[in-house]
PQR file of N, CA, C, O and H, with PARSE charges and radii, in Angstrom:
ATOM      1  N   MET A   1     -11.353  76.482  -4.657 -0.4000 1.5000
ATOM      2  CA  MET A   1     -12.743  76.565  -5.066 -0.0000 2.0000
ATOM      3  C   MET A   1     -13.302  75.179  -5.334  0.5500 1.7000
ATOM      4  O   MET A   1     -14.500  74.964  -5.153 -0.5500 1.4000
ATOM      5  N   GLY A   2     -12.484  74.242  -5.755 -0.4000 1.5000
ATOM      6  CA  GLY A   2     -13.012  72.935  -6.078 -0.0000 2.0000
ATOM      7  C   GLY A   2     -13.596  72.925  -7.479  0.5500 1.7000
ATOM      8  O   GLY A   2     -13.689  73.967  -8.128 -0.5500 1.4000
ATOM      9  H   GLY A   2     -11.510  74.417  -5.902  0.4000 1.0000
ATOM     10  N   ASP A   3     -13.988  71.755  -7.942 -0.4000 1.5000
ATOM     11  CA  ASP A   3     -14.544  71.636  -9.287 -0.0000 2.0000
ATOM     12  C   ASP A   3     -16.044  71.890  -9.245  0.5500 1.7000
ATOM     13  O   ASP A   3     -16.804  71.070  -8.729 -0.5500 1.4000
ATOM     14  H   ASP A   3     -13.912  70.908  -7.415  0.4000 1.0000
ATOM     15  N   ILE A   4     -16.467  73.018  -9.783 -0.4000 1.5000
ATOM     16  CA  ILE A   4     -17.892  73.330  -9.821 -0.0000 2.0000
ATOM     17  C   ILE A   4     -18.462  73.113 -11.214  0.5500 1.7000
ATOM     18  O   ILE A   4     -19.627  73.422 -11.464 -0.5500 1.4000
ATOM     19  H   ILE A   4     -15.850  73.684 -10.202  0.4000 1.0000
ATOM     20  N   GLY A   5     -17.646  72.584 -12.125 -0.4000 1.5000
ATOM     21  CA  GLY A   5     -18.111  72.332 -13.477 -0.0000 2.0000
ATOM     22  C   GLY A   5     -18.008  73.555 -14.372  0.5500 1.7000
ATOM     23  O   GLY A   5     -17.557  73.453 -15.513 -0.5500 1.4000
ATOM     24  H   GLY A   5     -16.699  72.333 -11.922  0.4000 1.0000
ATOM     25  N   HIS A   6     -18.404  74.662 -13.886 -0.4000 1.5000
ATOM     26  CA  HIS A   6     -18.327  75.930 -14.614 -0.0000 2.0000
ATOM     27  C   HIS A   6     -17.355  76.813 -13.851  0.5500 1.7000
ATOM     28  O   HIS A   6     -17.708  77.403 -12.829 -0.5500 1.4000
ATOM     29  H   HIS A   6     -18.771  74.744 -12.959  0.4000 1.0000
ATOM     30  N   HIS A   7     -16.137  76.898 -14.349 -0.4000 1.5000
ATOM     31  CA  HIS A   7     -15.069  77.615 -13.657 -0.0000 2.0000
ATOM     32  C   HIS A   7     -14.525  78.712 -14.556  0.5500 1.7000
ATOM     33  O   HIS A   7     -14.744  78.679 -15.767 -0.5500 1.4000
ATOM     34  H   HIS A   7     -15.851  76.418 -15.179  0.4000 1.0000
ATOM     35  N   PRO A   8     -13.824  79.680 -13.990 -0.5600 1.5000
ATOM     36  CA  PRO A   8     -13.288  80.767 -14.818  0.2800 2.0000
ATOM     37  C   PRO A   8     -12.058  80.321 -15.595  0.5500 1.7000
ATOM     38  O   PRO A   8     -11.168  79.657 -15.062 -0.5500 1.4000
ATOM     39  N   GLU A   9     -12.031  80.696 -16.847 -0.4000 1.5000
ATOM     40  CA  GLU A   9     -10.837  80.508 -17.658 -0.0000 2.0000
ATOM     41  C   GLU A   9     -10.110  81.843 -17.653  0.5500 1.7000
ATOM     42  O   GLU A   9     -10.598  82.847 -18.171 -0.5500 1.4000
ATOM     43  H   GLU A   9     -12.754  81.235 -17.280  0.4000 1.0000
ATOM     44  N   ARG A  10      -8.942  81.822 -17.058 -0.4000 1.5000
ATOM     45  CA  ARG A  10      -8.210  83.068 -16.894 -0.0000 2.0000
ATOM     46  C   ARG A  10      -7.191  83.240 -18.004  0.5500 1.7000
ATOM     47  O   ARG A  10      -6.648  82.243 -18.480 -0.5500 1.4000
ATOM     48  H   ARG A  10      -8.545  81.006 -16.637  0.4000 1.0000
ATOM     49  N   PRO A  11      -6.916  84.432 -18.428 -0.5600 1.5000
ATOM     50  CA  PRO A  11      -7.194  85.723 -17.796  0.2800 2.0000
ATOM     51  C   PRO A  11      -8.458  86.429 -18.293  0.5500 1.7000
ATOM     52  O   PRO A  11      -8.725  87.553 -17.867 -0.5500 1.4000
ATOM     53  N   ASN A  12      -9.242  85.813 -19.177 -0.4000 1.5000
ATOM     54  CA  ASN A  12     -10.427  86.515 -19.675 -0.0000 2.0000
ATOM     55  C   ASN A  12     -11.648  86.344 -18.779  0.5500 1.7000
ATOM     56  O   ASN A  12     -12.631  87.068 -18.939 -0.5500 1.4000
ATOM     57  H   ASN A  12      -9.025  84.900 -19.524  0.4000 1.0000
ATOM     58  N   TRP A  13     -11.605  85.401 -17.838 -0.4000 1.5000
ATOM     59  CA  TRP A  13     -12.665  85.174 -16.874 -0.0000 2.0000
ATOM     60  C   TRP A  13     -13.987  84.802 -17.535  0.5500 1.7000
ATOM     61  O   TRP A  13     -15.056  85.241 -17.111 -0.5500 1.4000
ATOM     62  H   TRP A  13     -10.806  84.813 -17.708  0.4000 1.0000
ATOM     63  N   ASP A  14     -13.895  83.990 -18.575 -0.4000 1.5000
ATOM     64  CA  ASP A  14     -15.096  83.418 -19.187 -0.0000 2.0000
ATOM     65  C   ASP A  14     -15.172  81.951 -18.801  0.5500 1.7000
ATOM     66  O   ASP A  14     -14.166  81.339 -18.444 -0.5500 1.4000
ATOM     67  H   ASP A  14     -13.026  83.633 -18.919  0.4000 1.0000
ATOM     68  N   CYS A  15     -16.372  81.394 -18.876 -0.4000 1.5000
ATOM     69  CA  CYS A  15     -16.580  79.984 -18.559 -0.0000 2.0000
ATOM     70  C   CYS A  15     -16.352  79.163 -19.818  0.5500 1.7000
ATOM     71  O   CYS A  15     -17.048  79.370 -20.812 -0.5500 1.4000
ATOM     72  H   CYS A  15     -17.189  81.891 -19.166  0.4000 1.0000
ATOM     73  N   PRO A  16     -15.393  78.232 -19.806 -0.5600 1.5000
ATOM     74  CA  PRO A  16     -15.159  77.422 -20.999  0.2800 2.0000
ATOM     75  C   PRO A  16     -16.282  76.420 -21.267  0.5500 1.7000
ATOM     76  O   PRO A  16     -16.420  75.934 -22.390 -0.5500 1.4000
ATOM     77  N   SER A  17     -17.085  76.106 -20.247 -0.4000 1.5000
ATOM     78  CA  SER A  17     -18.174  75.135 -20.424 -0.0000 2.0000
ATOM     79  C   SER A  17     -19.339  75.711 -21.211  0.5500 1.7000
ATOM     80  O   SER A  17     -19.890  75.044 -22.087 -0.5500 1.4000
ATOM     81  H   SER A  17     -16.973  76.501 -19.335  0.4000 1.0000
ATOM     82  N   CYS A  18     -19.723  76.960 -20.900 -0.4000 1.5000
ATOM     83  CA  CYS A  18     -20.901  77.544 -21.548 -0.0000 2.0000
ATOM     84  C   CYS A  18     -20.588  78.824 -22.321  0.5500 1.7000
ATOM     85  O   CYS A  18     -21.478  79.420 -22.927 -0.5500 1.4000
ATOM     86  H   CYS A  18     -19.276  77.502 -20.188  0.4000 1.0000
ATOM     87  N   ARG A  19     -19.325  79.242 -22.299 -0.4000 1.5000
ATOM     88  CA  ARG A  19     -18.859  80.418 -23.052 -0.0000 2.0000
ATOM     89  C   ARG A  19     -19.519  81.721 -22.607  0.5500 1.7000
ATOM     90  O   ARG A  19     -19.624  82.656 -23.400 -0.5500 1.4000
ATOM     91  H   ARG A  19     -18.602  78.757 -21.807  0.4000 1.0000
ATOM     92  N   GLN A  20     -19.957  81.799 -21.374 -0.4000 1.5000
ATOM     93  CA  GLN A  20     -20.519  83.026 -20.821 -0.0000 2.0000
ATOM     94  C   GLN A  20     -19.508  83.661 -19.875  0.5500 1.7000
ATOM     95  O   GLN A  20     -18.596  82.985 -19.399 -0.5500 1.4000
ATOM     96  H   GLN A  20     -19.872  81.039 -20.729  0.4000 1.0000
ATOM     97  N   PRO A  21     -19.661  84.955 -19.598 -0.5600 1.5000
ATOM     98  CA  PRO A  21     -18.796  85.568 -18.587  0.2800 2.0000
ATOM     99  C   PRO A  21     -18.977  84.850 -17.247  0.5500 1.7000
ATOM    100  O   PRO A  21     -20.095  84.573 -16.812 -0.5500 1.4000
ATOM    101  N   TRP A  22     -17.846  84.562 -16.613 -0.4000 1.5000
ATOM    102  CA  TRP A  22     -17.900  83.903 -15.306 -0.0000 2.0000
ATOM    103  C   TRP A  22     -17.975  84.943 -14.192  0.5500 1.7000
ATOM    104  O   TRP A  22     -17.281  85.957 -14.273 -0.5500 1.4000
ATOM    105  H   TRP A  22     -16.938  84.787 -16.966  0.4000 1.0000
ATOM    106  N   PRO A  23     -18.780  84.738 -13.165 -0.5600 1.5000
ATOM    107  CA  PRO A  23     -19.539  83.550 -12.855  0.2800 2.0000
ATOM    108  C   PRO A  23     -20.826  83.463 -13.681  0.5500 1.7000
ATOM    109  O   PRO A  23     -21.696  84.330 -13.602 -0.5500 1.4000
ATOM    110  N   CYS A  24     -20.916  82.415 -14.457 -0.4000 1.5000
ATOM    111  CA  CYS A  24     -22.085  82.167 -15.299 -0.0000 2.0000
ATOM    112  C   CYS A  24     -23.240  81.700 -14.401  0.5500 1.7000
ATOM    113  O   CYS A  24     -23.009  81.373 -13.237 -0.5500 1.4000
ATOM    114  H   CYS A  24     -20.209  81.711 -14.521  0.4000 1.0000
ATOM    115  N   PRO A  25     -24.463  81.663 -14.911 -0.5600 1.5000
ATOM    116  CA  PRO A  25     -25.591  81.224 -14.073  0.2800 2.0000
ATOM    117  C   PRO A  25     -25.386  79.880 -13.380  0.5500 1.7000
ATOM    118  O   PRO A  25     -25.695  79.781 -12.192 -0.5500 1.4000
ATOM    119  N   PRO A  26     -24.880  78.832 -14.051 -0.5600 1.5000
ATOM    120  CA  PRO A  26     -24.655  77.575 -13.310  0.2800 2.0000
ATOM    121  C   PRO A  26     -23.617  77.717 -12.194  0.5500 1.7000
ATOM    122  O   PRO A  26     -23.766  77.108 -11.135 -0.5500 1.4000
ATOM    123  N   ALA A  27     -22.577  78.509 -12.418 -0.4000 1.5000
ATOM    124  CA  ALA A  27     -21.573  78.715 -11.369 -0.0000 2.0000
ATOM    125  C   ALA A  27     -22.171  79.472 -10.193  0.5500 1.7000
ATOM    126  O   ALA A  27     -21.865  79.163  -9.041 -0.5500 1.4000
ATOM    127  H   ALA A  27     -22.456  79.004 -13.279  0.4000 1.0000
ATOM    128  N   ARG A  28     -23.015  80.453 -10.461 -0.4000 1.5000
ATOM    129  CA  ARG A  28     -23.666  81.205  -9.379 -0.0000 2.0000
ATOM    130  C   ARG A  28     -24.534  80.289  -8.530  0.5500 1.7000
ATOM    131  O   ARG A  28     -24.538  80.397  -7.304 -0.5500 1.4000
ATOM    132  H   ARG A  28     -23.264  80.705 -11.396  0.4000 1.0000
ATOM    133  N   VAL A  29     -25.269  79.389  -9.173 -0.4000 1.5000
ATOM    134  CA  VAL A  29     -26.105  78.445  -8.418 -0.0000 2.0000
ATOM    135  C   VAL A  29     -25.234  77.577  -7.529  0.5500 1.7000
ATOM    136  O   VAL A  29     -25.512  77.421  -6.340 -0.5500 1.4000
ATOM    137  H   VAL A  29     -25.266  79.301 -10.169  0.4000 1.0000
ATOM    138  N   LYS A  30     -24.178  77.011  -8.102 -0.4000 1.5000
ATOM    139  CA  LYS A  30     -23.306  76.125  -7.328 -0.0000 2.0000
ATOM    140  C   LYS A  30     -22.595  76.863  -6.201  0.5500 1.7000
ATOM    141  O   LYS A  30     -22.471  76.336  -5.095 -0.5500 1.4000
ATOM    142  H   LYS A  30     -23.952  77.137  -9.068  0.4000 1.0000
ATOM    143  N   LEU A  31     -22.126  78.082  -6.474 -0.4000 1.5000
ATOM    144  CA  LEU A  31     -21.483  78.869  -5.416 -0.0000 2.0000
ATOM    145  C   LEU A  31     -22.482  79.192  -4.306  0.5500 1.7000
ATOM    146  O   LEU A  31     -22.141  79.124  -3.126 -0.5500 1.4000
ATOM    147  H   LEU A  31     -22.227  78.511  -7.372  0.4000 1.0000
ATOM    148  N   GLY A  32     -23.699  79.538  -4.675 -0.4000 1.5000
ATOM    149  CA  GLY A  32     -24.733  79.803  -3.676 -0.0000 2.0000
ATOM    150  C   GLY A  32     -25.026  78.584  -2.824  0.5500 1.7000
ATOM    151  O   GLY A  32     -25.207  78.698  -1.612 -0.5500 1.4000
ATOM    152  H   GLY A  32     -23.976  79.593  -5.635  0.4000 1.0000
ATOM    153  N   GLU A  33     -25.074  77.412  -3.453 -0.4000 1.5000
ATOM    154  CA  GLU A  33     -25.297  76.170  -2.711 -0.0000 2.0000
ATOM    155  C   GLU A  33     -24.114  75.866  -1.790  0.5500 1.7000
ATOM    156  O   GLU A  33     -24.298  75.425  -0.656 -0.5500 1.4000
ATOM    157  H   GLU A  33     -24.927  77.319  -4.438  0.4000 1.0000
ATOM    158  N   THR A  34     -22.916  76.102  -2.283 -0.4000 1.5000
ATOM    159  CA  THR A  34     -21.714  75.812  -1.506 -0.0000 2.0000
ATOM    160  C   THR A  34     -21.643  76.684  -0.254  0.5500 1.7000
ATOM    161  O   THR A  34     -21.324  76.195   0.830 -0.5500 1.4000
ATOM    162  H   THR A  34     -22.766  76.460  -3.205  0.4000 1.0000
ATOM    163  N   TYR A  35     -21.939  77.967  -0.405 -0.4000 1.5000
ATOM    164  CA  TYR A  35     -21.855  78.889   0.734 -0.0000 2.0000
ATOM    165  C   TYR A  35     -23.128  78.895   1.569  0.5500 1.7000
ATOM    166  O   TYR A  35     -23.109  79.369   2.705 -0.5500 1.4000
ATOM    167  H   TYR A  35     -22.198  78.364  -1.286  0.4000 1.0000
ATOM    168  N   GLY A  36     -24.218  78.388   1.042 -0.4000 1.5000
ATOM    169  CA  GLY A  36     -25.468  78.326   1.795 -0.0000 2.0000
ATOM    170  C   GLY A  36     -25.859  79.678   2.359  0.5500 1.7000
ATOM    171  O   GLY A  36     -25.887  80.667   1.627 -0.5500 1.4000
ATOM    172  H   GLY A  36     -24.234  78.003   0.119  0.4000 1.0000
ATOM    173  N   PRO A  37     -26.163  79.738   3.652 -0.5600 1.5000
ATOM    174  CA  PRO A  37     -26.593  80.999   4.243  0.2800 2.0000
ATOM    175  C   PRO A  37     -25.456  81.992   4.502  0.5500 1.7000
ATOM    176  O   PRO A  37     -25.709  83.124   4.913 -0.5500 1.4000
ATOM    177  N   ASP A  38     -24.220  81.582   4.267 -0.4000 1.5000
ATOM    178  CA  ASP A  38     -23.071  82.459   4.528 -0.0000 2.0000
ATOM    179  C   ASP A  38     -22.853  83.420   3.358  0.5500 1.7000
ATOM    180  O   ASP A  38     -21.879  83.291   2.616 -0.5500 1.4000
ATOM    181  H   ASP A  38     -24.015  80.662   3.934  0.4000 1.0000
ATOM    182  N   ARG A  39     -23.756  84.377   3.197 -0.4000 1.5000
ATOM    183  CA  ARG A  39     -23.666  85.344   2.104 -0.0000 2.0000
ATOM    184  C   ARG A  39     -22.489  86.297   2.292  0.5500 1.7000
ATOM    185  O   ARG A  39     -21.938  86.795   1.311 -0.5500 1.4000
ATOM    186  H   ARG A  39     -24.548  84.482   3.799  0.4000 1.0000
ATOM    187  N   ILE A  40     -22.104  86.551   3.518 -0.4000 1.5000
ATOM    188  CA  ILE A  40     -20.939  87.404   3.766 -0.0000 2.0000
ATOM    189  C   ILE A  40     -19.677  86.702   3.255  0.5500 1.7000
ATOM    190  O   ILE A  40     -18.847  87.321   2.590 -0.5500 1.4000
ATOM    191  H   ILE A  40     -22.551  86.145   4.315  0.4000 1.0000
ATOM    192  N   GLY A  41     -19.538  85.432   3.562 -0.4000 1.5000
ATOM    193  CA  GLY A  41     -18.393  84.671   3.077 -0.0000 2.0000
ATOM    194  C   GLY A  41     -18.363  84.605   1.561  0.5500 1.7000
ATOM    195  O   GLY A  41     -17.305  84.742   0.947 -0.5500 1.4000
ATOM    196  H   GLY A  41     -20.212  84.929   4.103  0.4000 1.0000
ATOM    197  N   LEU A  42     -19.530  84.394   0.957 -0.4000 1.5000
ATOM    198  CA  LEU A  42     -19.610  84.359  -0.506 -0.0000 2.0000
ATOM    199  C   LEU A  42     -19.225  85.708  -1.093  0.5500 1.7000
ATOM    200  O   LEU A  42     -18.481  85.774  -2.072 -0.5500 1.4000
ATOM    201  H   LEU A  42     -20.389  84.283   1.456  0.4000 1.0000
ATOM    202  N   GLY A  43     -19.726  86.777  -0.502 -0.4000 1.5000
ATOM    203  CA  GLY A  43     -19.388  88.119  -0.979 -0.0000 2.0000
ATOM    204  C   GLY A  43     -17.902  88.415  -0.851  0.5500 1.7000
ATOM    205  O   GLY A  43     -17.310  89.034  -1.735 -0.5500 1.4000
ATOM    206  H   GLY A  43     -20.331  86.723   0.292  0.4000 1.0000
ATOM    207  N   MET A  44     -17.297  87.973   0.250 -0.4000 1.5000
ATOM    208  CA  MET A  44     -15.865  88.189   0.440 -0.0000 2.0000
ATOM    209  C   MET A  44     -15.056  87.388  -0.579  0.5500 1.7000
ATOM    210  O   MET A  44     -14.079  87.893  -1.131 -0.5500 1.4000
ATOM    211  H   MET A  44     -17.778  87.470   0.968  0.4000 1.0000
ATOM    212  N   TYR A  45     -15.456  86.157  -0.824 -0.4000 1.5000
ATOM    213  CA  TYR A  45     -14.762  85.323  -1.804 -0.0000 2.0000
ATOM    214  C   TYR A  45     -14.861  85.945  -3.194  0.5500 1.7000
ATOM    215  O   TYR A  45     -13.865  86.044  -3.911 -0.5500 1.4000
ATOM    216  H   TYR A  45     -16.249  85.747  -0.375  0.4000 1.0000
ATOM    217  N   MET A  46     -16.062  86.359  -3.565 -0.4000 1.5000
ATOM    218  CA  MET A  46     -16.249  86.950  -4.893 -0.0000 2.0000
ATOM    219  C   MET A  46     -15.552  88.303  -4.992  0.5500 1.7000
ATOM    220  O   MET A  46     -15.073  88.671  -6.065 -0.5500 1.4000
ATOM    221  H   MET A  46     -16.871  86.279  -2.982  0.4000 1.0000
ATOM    222  N   GLY A  47     -15.488  89.045  -3.892 -0.4000 1.5000
ATOM    223  CA  GLY A  47     -14.749  90.309  -3.887 -0.0000 2.0000
ATOM    224  C   GLY A  47     -13.265  90.092  -4.139  0.5500 1.7000
ATOM    225  O   GLY A  47     -12.630  90.869  -4.852 -0.5500 1.4000
ATOM    226  H   GLY A  47     -15.877  88.745  -3.020  0.4000 1.0000
ATOM    227  N   ALA A  48     -12.712  89.029  -3.550 -0.4000 1.5000
ATOM    228  CA  ALA A  48     -11.303  88.709  -3.787 -0.0000 2.0000
ATOM    229  C   ALA A  48     -11.075  88.337  -5.254  0.5500 1.7000
ATOM    230  O   ALA A  48     -10.066  88.717  -5.847 -0.5500 1.4000
ATOM    231  H   ALA A  48     -13.228  88.398  -2.970  0.4000 1.0000
ATOM    232  N   LEU A  49     -12.021  87.593  -5.833 -0.4000 1.5000
ATOM    233  CA  LEU A  49     -11.892  87.242  -7.246 -0.0000 2.0000
ATOM    234  C   LEU A  49     -12.065  88.466  -8.140  0.5500 1.7000
ATOM    235  O   LEU A  49     -11.460  88.546  -9.209 -0.5500 1.4000
ATOM    236  H   LEU A  49     -12.842  87.284  -5.351  0.4000 1.0000
ATOM    237  N   LEU A  50     -12.880  89.411  -7.709 -0.4000 1.5000
ATOM    238  CA  LEU A  50     -13.033  90.670  -8.447 -0.0000 2.0000
ATOM    239  C   LEU A  50     -11.690  91.380  -8.558  0.5500 1.7000
ATOM    240  O   LEU A  50     -11.328  91.848  -9.637 -0.5500 1.4000
ATOM    241  H   LEU A  50     -13.371  89.346  -6.840  0.4000 1.0000
ATOM    242  N   PHE A  51     -10.949  91.466  -7.460 -0.4000 1.5000
ATOM    243  CA  PHE A  51      -9.641  92.115  -7.492 -0.0000 2.0000
ATOM    244  C   PHE A  51      -8.687  91.378  -8.421  0.5500 1.7000
ATOM    245  O   PHE A  51      -7.908  92.012  -9.133 -0.5500 1.4000
ATOM    246  H   PHE A  51     -11.244  91.085  -6.583  0.4000 1.0000
ATOM    247  N   ALA A  52      -8.735  90.052  -8.424 -0.4000 1.5000
ATOM    248  CA  ALA A  52      -7.879  89.278  -9.331 -0.0000 2.0000
ATOM    249  C   ALA A  52      -8.256  89.548 -10.779  0.5500 1.7000
ATOM    250  O   ALA A  52      -7.381  89.701 -11.632 -0.5500 1.4000
ATOM    251  H   ALA A  52      -9.368  89.537  -7.845  0.4000 1.0000
ATOM    252  N   ALA A  53      -9.556  89.607 -11.062 -0.4000 1.5000
ATOM    253  CA  ALA A  53     -10.013  89.852 -12.431 -0.0000 2.0000
ATOM    254  C   ALA A  53      -9.613  91.240 -12.906  0.5500 1.7000
ATOM    255  O   ALA A  53      -9.212  91.409 -14.058 -0.5500 1.4000
ATOM    256  H   ALA A  53     -10.267  89.483 -10.369  0.4000 1.0000
ATOM    257  N   VAL A  54      -9.716  92.230 -12.038 -0.4000 1.5000
ATOM    258  CA  VAL A  54      -9.320  93.596 -12.410 -0.0000 2.0000
ATOM    259  C   VAL A  54      -7.847  93.621 -12.794  0.5500 1.7000
ATOM    260  O   VAL A  54      -7.462  94.304 -13.744 -0.5500 1.4000
ATOM    261  H   VAL A  54     -10.042  92.093 -11.103  0.4000 1.0000
ATOM    262  N   ALA A  55      -7.030  92.884 -12.064 -0.4000 1.5000
ATOM    263  CA  ALA A  55      -5.596  92.857 -12.352 -0.0000 2.0000
ATOM    264  C   ALA A  55      -5.281  92.121 -13.659  0.5500 1.7000
ATOM    265  O   ALA A  55      -4.287  92.429 -14.317 -0.5500 1.4000
ATOM    266  H   ALA A  55      -7.343  92.330 -11.293  0.4000 1.0000
ATOM    267  N   GLU A  56      -6.120  91.154 -14.035 -0.4000 1.5000
ATOM    268  CA  GLU A  56      -5.831  90.317 -15.192 -0.0000 2.0000
ATOM    269  C   GLU A  56      -6.515  90.768 -16.474  0.5500 1.7000
ATOM    270  O   GLU A  56      -6.003  90.514 -17.564 -0.5500 1.4000
ATOM    271  H   GLU A  56      -6.927  90.904 -13.501  0.4000 1.0000
ATOM    272  N   MET A  57      -7.649  91.424 -16.365 -0.4000 1.5000
ATOM    273  CA  MET A  57      -8.410  91.801 -17.558 -0.0000 2.0000
ATOM    274  C   MET A  57      -7.972  93.176 -18.055  0.5500 1.7000
ATOM    275  O   MET A  57      -7.790  94.094 -17.256 -0.5500 1.4000
ATOM    276  H   MET A  57      -8.064  91.630 -15.479  0.4000 1.0000
ATOM    277  N   PRO A  58      -7.805  93.322 -19.358 -0.5600 1.5000
ATOM    278  CA  PRO A  58      -7.398  94.625 -19.884  0.2800 2.0000
ATOM    279  C   PRO A  58      -8.556  95.615 -19.910  0.5500 1.7000
ATOM    280  O   PRO A  58      -9.602  95.347 -20.500 -0.5500 1.4000
ATOM    281  N   GLY A  59      -8.358  96.755 -19.269 -0.4000 1.5000
ATOM    282  CA  GLY A  59      -9.335  97.845 -19.315 -0.0000 2.0000
ATOM    283  C   GLY A  59     -10.723  97.519 -18.829  0.5500 1.7000
ATOM    284  O   GLY A  59     -11.688  97.885 -19.501 -0.5500 1.4000
ATOM    285  H   GLY A  59      -7.507  96.972 -18.790  0.4000 1.0000
ATOM    286  N   PRO A  60     -10.890  96.843 -17.681 -0.5600 1.5000
ATOM    287  CA  PRO A  60     -12.232  96.504 -17.226  0.2800 2.0000
ATOM    288  C   PRO A  60     -12.990  97.732 -16.720  0.5500 1.7000
ATOM    289  O   PRO A  60     -12.392  98.672 -16.196 -0.5500 1.4000
ATOM    290  N   ASN A  61     -14.285  97.708 -16.881 -0.4000 1.5000
ATOM    291  CA  ASN A  61     -15.155  98.729 -16.305 -0.0000 2.0000
ATOM    292  C   ASN A  61     -15.467  98.287 -14.877  0.5500 1.7000
ATOM    293  O   ASN A  61     -16.109  97.253 -14.691 -0.5500 1.4000
ATOM    294  H   ASN A  61     -14.771  96.944 -17.307  0.4000 1.0000
ATOM    295  N   PRO A  62     -15.031  99.040 -13.860 -0.5600 1.5000
ATOM    296  CA  PRO A  62     -15.220  98.612 -12.476  0.2800 2.0000
ATOM    297  C   PRO A  62     -16.680  98.347 -12.104  0.5500 1.7000
ATOM    298  O   PRO A  62     -16.963  97.388 -11.386 -0.5500 1.4000
ATOM    299  N   GLU A  63     -17.602  99.169 -12.575 -0.4000 1.5000
ATOM    300  CA  GLU A  63     -19.016  98.960 -12.237 -0.0000 2.0000
ATOM    301  C   GLU A  63     -19.538  97.665 -12.853  0.5500 1.7000
ATOM    302  O   GLU A  63     -20.269  96.918 -12.202 -0.5500 1.4000
ATOM    303  H   GLU A  63     -17.372  99.948 -13.159  0.4000 1.0000
ATOM    304  N   ASP A  64     -19.170  97.401 -14.091 -0.4000 1.5000
ATOM    305  CA  ASP A  64     -19.600  96.160 -14.737 -0.0000 2.0000
ATOM    306  C   ASP A  64     -19.049  94.939 -14.002  0.5500 1.7000
ATOM    307  O   ASP A  64     -19.760  93.958 -13.784 -0.5500 1.4000
ATOM    308  H   ASP A  64     -18.577  98.008 -14.620  0.4000 1.0000
ATOM    309  N   LEU A  65     -17.790  95.013 -13.628 -0.4000 1.5000
ATOM    310  CA  LEU A  65     -17.195  93.882 -12.911 -0.0000 2.0000
ATOM    311  C   LEU A  65     -17.798  93.718 -11.524  0.5500 1.7000
ATOM    312  O   LEU A  65     -17.969  92.589 -11.064 -0.5500 1.4000
ATOM    313  H   LEU A  65     -17.212  95.810 -13.805  0.4000 1.0000
ATOM    314  N   TYR A  66     -18.122  94.803 -10.854 -0.4000 1.5000
ATOM    315  CA  TYR A  66     -18.786  94.693  -9.552 -0.0000 2.0000
ATOM    316  C   TYR A  66     -20.123  93.975  -9.713  0.5500 1.7000
ATOM    317  O   TYR A  66     -20.448  93.077  -8.936 -0.5500 1.4000
ATOM    318  H   TYR A  66     -17.983  95.720 -11.228  0.4000 1.0000
ATOM    319  N   GLN A  67     -20.894  94.369 -10.718 -0.4000 1.5000
ATOM    320  CA  GLN A  67     -22.181  93.715 -10.962 -0.0000 2.0000
ATOM    321  C   GLN A  67     -21.973  92.239 -11.281  0.5500 1.7000
ATOM    322  O   GLN A  67     -22.727  91.388 -10.808 -0.5500 1.4000
ATOM    323  H   GLN A  67     -20.631  95.098 -11.350  0.4000 1.0000
ATOM    324  N   ARG A  68     -20.985  91.941 -12.055 -0.4000 1.5000
ATOM    325  CA  ARG A  68     -20.713  90.577 -12.483 -0.0000 2.0000
ATOM    326  C   ARG A  68     -20.236  89.677 -11.346  0.5500 1.7000
ATOM    327  O   ARG A  68     -20.667  88.529 -11.245 -0.5500 1.4000
ATOM    328  H   ARG A  68     -20.372  92.632 -12.438  0.4000 1.0000
ATOM    329  N   PHE A  69     -19.349  90.189 -10.490 -0.4000 1.5000
ATOM    330  CA  PHE A  69     -18.735  89.363  -9.474 -0.0000 2.0000
ATOM    331  C   PHE A  69     -19.399  89.446  -8.092  0.5500 1.7000
ATOM    332  O   PHE A  69     -19.471  88.437  -7.390 -0.5500 1.4000
ATOM    333  H   PHE A  69     -18.999  91.122 -10.572  0.4000 1.0000
ATOM    334  N   VAL A  70     -19.873  90.600  -7.700 -0.4000 1.5000
ATOM    335  CA  VAL A  70     -20.279  90.769  -6.299 -0.0000 2.0000
ATOM    336  C   VAL A  70     -21.774  91.043  -6.112  0.5500 1.7000
ATOM    337  O   VAL A  70     -22.391  90.466  -5.216 -0.5500 1.4000
ATOM    338  H   VAL A  70     -19.814  91.420  -8.270  0.4000 1.0000
ATOM    339  N   ALA A  71     -22.355  91.890  -6.919 -0.4000 1.5000
ATOM    340  CA  ALA A  71     -23.732  92.343  -6.671 -0.0000 2.0000
ATOM    341  C   ALA A  71     -24.735  91.190  -6.562  0.5500 1.7000
ATOM    342  O   ALA A  71     -25.676  91.277  -5.774 -0.5500 1.4000
ATOM    343  H   ALA A  71     -21.854  92.358  -7.647  0.4000 1.0000
ATOM    344  N   TRP A  72     -24.560  90.139  -7.316 -0.4000 1.5000
ATOM    345  CA  TRP A  72     -25.509  89.034  -7.306 -0.0000 2.0000
ATOM    346  C   TRP A  72     -25.478  88.237  -6.002  0.5500 1.7000
ATOM    347  O   TRP A  72     -26.396  87.461  -5.736 -0.5500 1.4000
ATOM    348  H   TRP A  72     -23.796  90.068  -7.956  0.4000 1.0000
ATOM    349  N   THR A  73     -24.441  88.417  -5.191 -0.4000 1.5000
ATOM    350  CA  THR A  73     -24.330  87.621  -3.962 -0.0000 2.0000
ATOM    351  C   THR A  73     -25.258  88.086  -2.853  0.5500 1.7000
ATOM    352  O   THR A  73     -25.397  87.396  -1.843 -0.5500 1.4000
ATOM    353  H   THR A  73     -23.696  89.048  -5.407  0.4000 1.0000
ATOM    354  N   ARG A  74     -25.881  89.213  -3.012 -0.4000 1.5000
ATOM    355  CA  ARG A  74     -26.763  89.740  -1.958 -0.0000 2.0000
ATOM    356  C   ARG A  74     -28.001  88.922  -1.769  0.5500 1.7000
ATOM    357  O   ARG A  74     -28.831  89.246  -0.920 -0.5500 1.4000
ATOM    358  H   ARG A  74     -25.767  89.774  -3.833  0.4000 1.0000
TER
END
C-alpha cells in the first residue's frame, strides 16, 4: 500500500493518526488519488482488506464493514 500517512492499525483497523475507523477520510482521499479512474481496482483492493478485517476484528457487523471498506469506492 505504501505510506499514505493514514494507515490501518491492526487488528482494530483504526487510524493511529486521526483515531478514526480506517479508511478514515484522509486515507480515502489518498486511496482515490492513487487509484485514479481505476475504481474497479480500488474496490478489489478494499474488498481484500475487508476480508482481512473480518478475520481480525472480533464480532464485526458485515454490513457496517462493507459500508466502511467498500461502499465508498463507487
